[in-house]
Residue, then its C-alpha position, 0 to 999 in steps of 0.5 A: m500499500q502506498l502511504i504517502y502520495d508525495s513520491d519525493s518524501d521519506c516520512c514514513s521511514d524509520n531512518s527519518e533523520s537521513d532525509v537531510e537536505g543542504s545545510e539547513s537540516e542541522s538547525d532543524i533538529d534539536e535533541d535537547q531534552s528540555s522541551s515542553s514535552a510536560t504539557w502533552g498528555p492522553p487524548h482524553q485530556r485535550g480540553t476545548r478545540s478551536v476551528n478557523t472557518y475559511s473566509g477566502g472567498a471563491v477560487g479563481l480569478k480575482t475579477h476586480e484585478a482583471p475584469h476584462l477576462n472571461k472564458d472566451s479570452t485568448p490564452f495570450s491575453v491571459f499570459m500578458l497579465y504576468f508577462a507584459e512587463i518582462i517583455h520590455l525588460l528582456v529586450e532592453e537588457t539583451n540589447r544592452y548585453y550585446h552592446q557591452h559584448a561588442d564594444r569589448r571586441q573592436d575587431g569583431p564581426s560587423p554589428r547585428p541589429d537590435v532585438t525588437e519586441s516582435e522578435m522576442f515574441l517569435f523567440l519565446g513562441i519557438i522556445i514553447q513549441m520546442g517542448h512539444d517537439i524535443r530533439d537532440r540538438l538545437m541545429d536539428y530544428w532548422s535541419t533540412a534532412e528528411q527526418f527532421a525537416t520542420p518548416f515552422y521553425s525556419k519560417t518563424m525565424k532564421r536559425d542565426r538570429f535565434l542563436h543570436i537572441l539565445r546567446f545574449l539573452h539577459f535579464a539584468d545590467n551587469s554594471t549594477e552588480i554589488d560586491r559579493n562580500d557584502d552582507s546585502y549581496d543577492r546571489l539571484w540578482k541576475i534574474r531577481t527583478i523577473f522572479d519577483t515581478l512573476n511572484d507578485a503577479f501570481e498572487k495579484y490575479y488568483n485566489p487559491s483554494e482553502h487546502l494548500a501544500i508547501d514542498e520544494i522542487i528541483v530545477k535540473f541543472k548540472g552546471r556551476v552555480i554556488f547554490k546548486q543542491y544535490i539531493p540524492k533521493k530526488h528524481k532530479r538530484f542536481g539543480i536549483k532548489i525552489f520552495k513553492i506553495c500551491d493549491a488544489a489545481g496546481y496553481t503556484y501562489d508563492m515561491k522562493v529559491y534556496l540560495g544557501k545558508d541566510r546570513t541574516r538569520a544566523d543569530r536568530d531563534v528560528t531555524a531556516t526551514h521555520a523562516t522559509v514557511r513563514d515567508l511563503c505564508r505571508r500573503i495567506e494570513g488571516v482567512g483560515h487556510k489549511l496547510y500541509m507539509d512534510n517532515f522536512f518543515s513540520s515543527p510544533d513551534l511552527f504550527d503554533e505561530l501559524m495558528t495565531k495567524k489563523i493558518t491551521c497545519c498538518g503534516t508528517v514530523r520527524p520524532n526527534r523534533k524540539g517540542l514533541p513528547d518524550d516518548f516520541r523523541r526517544r522512540q519508546f513505542r513498540l507497535r504492531k501493525g495497525d496500532i495508534r498512539v496519540r498525545v494531545r497539547q491544547n490544539m495540537t495533536a501528535l500520533v504515531w501510526k504503525d503501517k509497514r513503518d512507524v509514522y509520525m504526524l503532527t496536526n492542529m486541524h484534526s480531532p485526535p484519533a482514538e488509541g488502540n489497534f485498528c486493522g481490516e478484515h484481511g489484516n491491513a492497517t486501517k488508515p487514520a483520517v489524519v493520514a488520509d487527508y495528508n495523502k489527499h492534499m500533500g501532492y499539489v506541489d508535485k502536481a504543479d511541477r509535473m504539469a510545468n515539466s510535461y512540455g518543458i525544454c531543457r538543454r544541458t548547455w544553458k546558463w543557470t539563469n537561462k534554466l531558471f528562466f525558462h522554468l519560470l516561463d513553463l510555470t507562467i504558462l501553467n498558471s495562465y492556463i489554470l487562471l483561464s480554466s477558472c473562468g470556465a474555459k474548456l481547454s487542455h493544457r496542450d491545446f492552451r500552449l499551442a494556442l499561445v504560440r499561435n497568438m504570439l506569431e500573429l501578434a509578431g506579424r502585426g508588429p513592426p518589420r523585423p530589422q534586416r542585417p546589411r548584406g555584403r562585406p563592410p567597407a574597410v576603414r584604415s585607422e589613422p597612422s600614429r607615426i609618420g614612418e608608417v607612411t613612408i615605409q611600406h611592407w607588401p606580403t607575397s606568397s612563397t614556395s619555400k616553407l618558412r618558420c614565422r619569425e615572431c612565432s618562433s620567438r615565442g616557442i610556437r612552430r608555425t609554418v608560413r607561405t607568406k613573406c615580405v617583398r622588401c624584407d624577404i622574412g617569412l611572417c604569419i599573414s594574420g597578426c604577426f606580419q603587421e605586428y612585426h613591420t610596425k615594430a620595424t618601421f619604428r626602429 
């Protein structure tokens, strides 16, 4: 029997301490015996219980924020609620980054025209379409081979232009970077503006359901970034970890990237996971939401704090968490299959249930179950209501991640900023689809994405014409000579039948054979660089 719906959680394992991720877990577990376990008691001493009534309103679109949206709206109009500001940012920063690169290379290729908004929509449309047509290499999308030929890509944008935009795709001005040793240094600064803009828009236009789940996901990335995580029990073991809070439809309501140990919280009493959950819950306070989490986050102190903000919680818990009963922390129970042991403290209930393993649960939204042994006709353990509710609602974050990655495109050679941006793009499309579905639209996720691509191409066709790169070789421009001797003495290269060694390269320890020599000096020199360098020196003598 599958106990936990969340496939990434090891909350039903006997060795629950082994589910340690990063450097945070050490501060999450406290073996100090001076806990508040004296306040825990058997279920009959539970006293009165208070229940928070949900007052968050109807699930779906906030009509006062986007009154023009309805079930007949186009996918593009919903998508632009989130991405309108970002398109301008992408165009501006991509062009800025290209000009900075071109200024550093005075002898580089001829300049290319700036990227326009129409081209950026074409670029994003191709990226989205690639998620439905995964191939081994980017070049294969423009290949004319019979196995790969697809006219869509070559008609939408030339290959070199697409690769140019992909190479210089940028999200922030490099000149605004602050000192990395500064306490206020943000490791996500290169994409912080886009991340915060989307995060705010996700909350602005959508009203989540009563039941929410908080969990972490991994954006797969094996390149070099200082906050890359390695979690061996995840399907995607290497990558960037993001904490998310999602509702029943899979809508990502809030998120936060794990950037390593937070130096600003080092001297505080709260743990890192406690602070993470508290930050993610800042937008759902005061309306009676019910929050589910796994044993990586759960603790009595966290549940007590969220209860003061009218957020009730339920989740698996590690038995050695600070604040749990002593018999839980010491694992004194010797249970048979189907046994349940319960301890109560005011509104909070801690229980251990024996199925295949001992399962420790913590909740302040359920009534305490009865203690004893509960098995079915065939000897199977009867699942308590707390565990059944947890299994039902805990998988919301995994559901959102599966839907976002179902048509996602990923490449091994992309930078971490590009990897994270394209994940945010897929996530924005998913949230747009859920938002439109809440208005009554009957459209699948796949059809929504394909319709969005068509809308982008139609908009780009109505926009200004694409800039054309000037044809032909650019005119040669000779710089003004710095010495009069450069005008009076001329050196002319000519071909040579004998194999000569480059004089300048040989002086540097490089054996380079050339077939070029100077008519006047009769010295073999490389035609690319060394010839001009040597004769400039000779002129100055």
